[in-house]
C-alpha positions, -999 to +999 in steps of 0.1 A: +248-359+379+215-365+367+193-351+341+174-316+351+146-295+334+152-270+308+182-246+318+174-208+319+191-183+305+211-174+334+221-213+340+234-214+308+253-182+315+269-199+343+275-226+323+298-208+297+316-186+326+325-215+345+342-232+315+356-198+304+372-197+339+393-227+326+372-249+348+373-288+331+338-303+324+337-325+352+346-298+375+319-274+361+293-304+364+299-308+401+299-274+408+267-265+388+248-296+396+245-303+362+254-332+339+286-336+321+267-337+285+249-306+293+281-287+304+298-298+273+266-291+248+259-257+262+293-244+261+297-260+226+269-244+214+281-209+227+315-213+210+300-221+176+272-197+176+280-173+202+246-184+218+229-210+238+198-231+240+177-237+269+165-267+260+185-301+269+194-327+246+173-357+249+192-386+257+189-421+247+172-440+220+147-424+195+117-437+202+102-460+173+065-454+181+058-415+168+025-398+181+006-411+149+018-446+158+007-444+192-026-429+181-029-461+160-020-483+189-047-468+209-073-475+187-061-510+186-066-515+223-101-495+222-110-523+197-099-555+215-093-549+253-081-585+254-056-586+229-023-598+237+010-581+230+018-604+200-015-597+187-012-560+192+022-559+179+008-580+146-021-557+137+004-524+141+026-538+115+000-538+089+003-505+071+031-494+090+065-491+073+090-497+102+081-528+125+086-530+160+091-560+188+069-570+215+089-550+241+087-521+220+047-522+223+050-529+261+070-502+263+046-476+243+018-488+260+028-482+294+039-447+283+006-442+267-008-453+305-019-487+296-010-514+320-023-550+320-048-556+347-073-582+359-107-571+346-132-561+372-160-583+374-194-574+373-228-593+367-242-593+331-272-576+333-301-582+308-320-559+287-350-560+305-335-557+340-313-526+325-346-511+316-358-516+352-327-501+364-331-472+345-368-467+354-357-467+389-332-442+384-351-420+367-379-422+390-356-410+422-331-386+404-350-358+419-343-376+455-322-355+480-302-369+507-332-360+530-357-384+509-328-411+514-325-405+549-362-421+551-350-453+537-341-486+558-319-507+536-314-546+539-297-575+530-284-610+536-249-621+536-225-653+539-191-651+555-169-677+556-148-695+585-118-699+559-109-678+528-091-685+498-058-671+495-061-667+455-032-671+430-005-676+458+031-680+441+060-696+456+099-706+449+104-741+447+131-763+431+116-789+406+115-813+429+100-798+458+061-802+447+047-818+478+070-802+501+051-792+530+064-756+531+053-754+493+019-764+500-015-743+504-041-761+523-077-759+513-112-766+529-140-778+510-169-751+511-145-726+531-149-748+560-185-732+565-197-698+572-223-678+592-252-659+573-267-630+586-292-604+579-291-567+586-306-536+580-297-497+588-311-462+581-291-429+576-303-425+616-291-459+633-276-493+625-307-522+629-305-558+638-282-581+628-297-614+629-276-647+624-294-672+604-291-706+615-299-723+584-309-711+547-334-683+548-368-696+536-403-675+539-412-688+571-379-676+585-380-643+566-415-638+581-400-640+616-376-615+607-400-588+592-423-593+622-397-590+652-372-567+637-383-549+605-416-537+620-404-521+654-375-508+635-397-488+610-426-479+635-399-469+659-379-446+632-403-433+614-436-428+633-452-406+609-455-435+585-432-419+558-406-444+559-394-468+532-381-503+538-358-515+509-351-554+502-340-573+470-361-598+449-349-625+468-374-657+464-383-654+502-388-615+501-413-623+475-435-648+492-471-649+488-469-647+530-444-616+531-466-598+503-494-605+525-479-591+558-465-561+539-500-553+526-515-556+560-493-531+576-491-506+541-502-476+566-473-477+586-444-480+560-440-485+523-420-514+506-395-498+480-402-511+448-366-523+439-350-529+407-332-564+398-296-568+397-287-538+416-265-544+446-246-513+437-276-491+446-278-509+482-253-493+503-252-519+525-230-540+503-203-517+513-210-522+551-208-560+543-173-554+525-162-536+554-171-562+576-152-584+556-121-566+558-123-558+594-125-601+599-095-601+577-075-579+600-084-598+630-052-603+649-064-636+658-091-652+634-119-671+645-113-710+643-149-720+645-182-707+636-192-697+669-165-672+673-169-661+637-204-651+646-196-631+673-171-616+656-194-604+629-217-592+656-192-572+671-179-557+639-210-544+633-220-531+664-189-510+662-194-495+631-192-457+630-222-435+624-204-415+600-200-448+579-234-457+571-242-418+568-217-411+543-234-445+526-268-431+525-254-398+510-240-413+481-273-424+470-281-393+446-244-402+432-252-441+427-287-427+410-267-405+385-240-434+376-270-458+366-286-429+340-251-426+332-247-460+324-282-461+308-293-489+332-262-510+332-230-515+355-216-490+375-186-482+396-205-488+429 
């Protein structure tokens, strides 16, 4: 029988009663559902002391790393997150009387809740940009969801026709390295891709515009005049809307800045901090489109099919989805404040 939780006084009495009724240890264990070790311990304790303990005797080898050792190991992890098991074990031995092996170190770390993981990749944000992010967060920390509903979000994204499968592992013999079944084919630059520009607000999805080549100032000017302007004037007829764009070079071109100045009586361009994709909820929409592309039963085989698939996925994004992203803005701002302008979980 497997181990059970601590026994109650009533359960201990049942064990003693079964043994006094001349049932064997095995019969008592089968009848009561406890382990043979528990049956034997409880009855022997009653015979020797006239009483029983409700605590089960722990099984297995005693842990070599006590609470003090775990605290020491925790400090080593906090001091160097990239330390190997060998390094952690070596540093642990310093000042400790009892030595342990790497297997014990691994077991102890897992018991403490630590596991070896791939670090989450985040952009390196210089001090200057951290300050600008923090300034933006402080300036908007009192904005409510209703305020963020007046913002139209925009961005560009590129989707590849073929995706890397990452670190794939296979089973093969030593001489099968070039067997066709043991190969993973690759295509330079992912076999090409499709770049799109999109925008949305809490109220509705905006246009998704395919970009033929690279996006320069003239191409972006066409997007702004043909898509941004009608969207902003339609959704925010009272001129209380904000248009968000990042700091890409084509967004900051003189011809673009002049256009926005000519229309500043219709909407306001939100002053955006550098290196802040975590503050732009449209990034989550791009991730969603990417996931839907990978989940397609029939994957696109050319760029035309890929573009059609992207447009279809975008058009079918649920309203609750992008509204929820906009409603997360107060939390994103708080996260930047807490990180003092640094990286956040978003």
